[in-house]
C-alpha positions in Angstrom: -123.2 80.7 -70.3 -122.8 78.9 -67.0 -123.5 80.4 -63.7 -119.9 81.4 -63.0 -119.6 83.2 -66.4 -122.9 84.9 -65.9 -122.0 86.0 -62.4 -118.6 87.4 -63.5 -120.4 89.5 -66.2 -123.1 90.6 -63.7 -120.6 91.8 -61.2 -118.9 93.9 -63.8 -122.1 95.9 -63.9 -122.9 95.8 -60.2 -119.7 97.3 -59.1 -118.9 97.9 -55.4 -120.4 99.6 -52.5 -123.2 102.1 -53.2 -125.6 104.0 -51.0 -127.6 106.5 -53.1 -130.5 108.3 -51.4 -132.6 108.0 -54.6 -132.0 104.3 -55.0 -135.0 102.3 -53.5 -132.6 99.4 -53.0 -130.7 101.3 -50.3 -127.3 100.2 -49.2 -125.8 97.8 -51.8 -122.5 96.0 -52.5 -121.8 93.9 -55.5 -125.4 94.3 -56.4 -126.7 92.7 -53.1 -128.9 95.0 -51.1 -128.6 95.1 -47.3 -132.1 93.6 -47.0 -131.3 90.6 -49.2 -128.0 90.1 -47.4 -129.6 90.2 -44.0 -132.3 87.8 -45.1 -129.6 85.4 -46.4 -127.5 85.5 -43.2 -130.5 85.6 -40.9 -129.4 88.7 -38.9 -128.8 92.4 -39.1 -125.6 93.6 -40.8 -123.5 96.7 -40.3 -122.4 99.2 -42.9 -118.8 97.9 -42.5 -119.9 94.3 -43.2 -121.8 95.5 -46.3 -118.8 97.4 -47.5 -116.5 94.3 -47.0 -118.6 91.8 -49.0 -116.6 89.9 -51.6 -117.7 88.0 -54.8 -117.2 84.8 -52.8 -119.7 86.1 -50.2 -122.4 87.0 -52.7 -122.1 84.1 -55.2 -124.2 81.7 -53.2 -126.9 84.4 -52.8 -127.0 84.9 -56.6 -127.0 81.2 -57.3 -129.9 80.3 -55.0 -132.0 83.5 -55.1 -131.7 84.4 -58.8 -130.0 81.9 -61.1 -131.8 78.8 -59.8 -135.1 80.6 -59.6 -135.0 81.7 -63.3 -133.8 78.2 -64.3 -130.5 79.5 -65.7 -129.1 76.1 -66.3 -132.2 75.2 -68.4 -132.3 78.3 -70.6 -130.4 78.7 -73.8 -126.9 80.3 -73.5 -127.1 84.0 -73.7 -130.8 84.1 -72.9 -130.0 82.8 -69.4 -127.6 85.7 -68.8 -130.2 88.3 -70.0 -132.9 86.9 -67.7 -130.4 86.5 -64.8 -129.2 90.1 -65.1 -132.8 91.3 -65.3 -133.8 89.2 -62.3 -131.2 90.8 -60.1 -132.3 94.3 -61.0 -136.0 93.9 -61.2 -136.8 90.7 -59.3 -137.1 87.1 -60.4 -140.9 87.3 -60.7 -140.8 90.2 -63.1 -137.9 88.8 -65.1 -139.8 85.5 -65.5 -143.0 87.3 -66.6 -141.0 89.1 -69.3 -139.7 85.8 -70.6 -143.2 84.3 -70.5 -144.6 87.3 -72.4 -141.9 86.9 -75.0 -142.8 83.3 -75.7 -146.6 83.6 -75.3 -146.8 81.7 -72.0 -149.1 82.7 -69.2 -147.1 85.3 -67.3 -147.3 83.9 -63.8 -143.8 84.8 -62.7 -142.5 81.2 -62.3 -140.4 79.5 -65.0 -141.5 75.9 -65.2 -141.7 73.1 -67.7 -144.4 74.8 -69.9 -142.4 78.0 -70.2 -139.2 76.1 -70.9 -140.9 74.1 -73.6 -142.2 77.3 -75.2 -138.7 78.9 -75.0 -137.4 75.9 -76.9 -139.7 76.7 -79.9 -138.2 80.2 -80.3 -134.9 81.5 -81.7 -132.6 82.4 -78.8 -131.4 85.4 -80.7 -134.9 86.7 -81.3 -135.8 86.1 -77.6 -132.7 88.0 -76.4 -133.6 91.0 -78.5 -137.3 91.0 -77.6 -136.5 90.4 -73.9 -134.0 93.3 -73.7 -136.4 95.6 -75.5 -139.1 94.7 -73.0 -136.7 95.3 -70.1 -135.7 98.7 -71.5 -139.3 99.8 -71.9 -140.0 98.9 -68.3 -137.0 100.8 -67.0 -138.0 103.9 -69.0 -141.4 103.8 -67.2 -139.9 104.1 -63.8 -139.9 107.5 -61.9 -136.2 107.1 -61.2 -135.3 106.8 -64.9 -134.3 110.4 -65.1 -131.7 109.8 -62.4 -130.5 106.3 -63.3 -131.6 105.9 -66.9 -128.4 106.5 -68.7 -126.6 103.8 -66.7 -129.6 101.4 -67.0 -129.7 101.9 -70.8 -126.0 101.2 -71.1 -126.3 98.1 -69.0 -129.3 96.7 -71.0 -127.3 97.3 -74.2 -124.2 95.6 -72.9 -126.3 92.7 -71.6 -127.9 92.3 -75.0 -124.5 92.3 -76.7 -123.0 89.8 -74.3 -126.0 87.6 -74.5 -126.0 87.6 -78.3 -122.2 86.9 -78.4 -122.8 83.9 -76.1 -124.9 82.2 -78.8 
């Protein structure tokens, strides 16, 4: 998948404006938290501005802060989407460490030439399955799983299916 395809699938999961008191991300629209958006634009934002974000507004954020950091263009099709989606939900460092653990690399949280070389020695299908299983196990360990777990599980399963179909 290329970035545009991965972003389109990601935004299907992220949905629109949400502000749930139990969500540690706080005010969010199209999957972008207020904190991330304010960091990106270099100023405070209003609730109205957050509610009015469009895919065009958030695409550069996703490209620079997530896709490029996980080396989406260098990962195999499908696997790049699984890692991208996880990086948005759990952070790029954690998403990279999961991938590194899947391939037996030192889990330092940065995908570089060594990790990419190790990825190339594995079946993308096997990596997608192992990666999504690892992500699900992590999500089940979170104290907010009781509140959000059903949706998270559905998302991981859908990401797995989409990623495998991209092979």
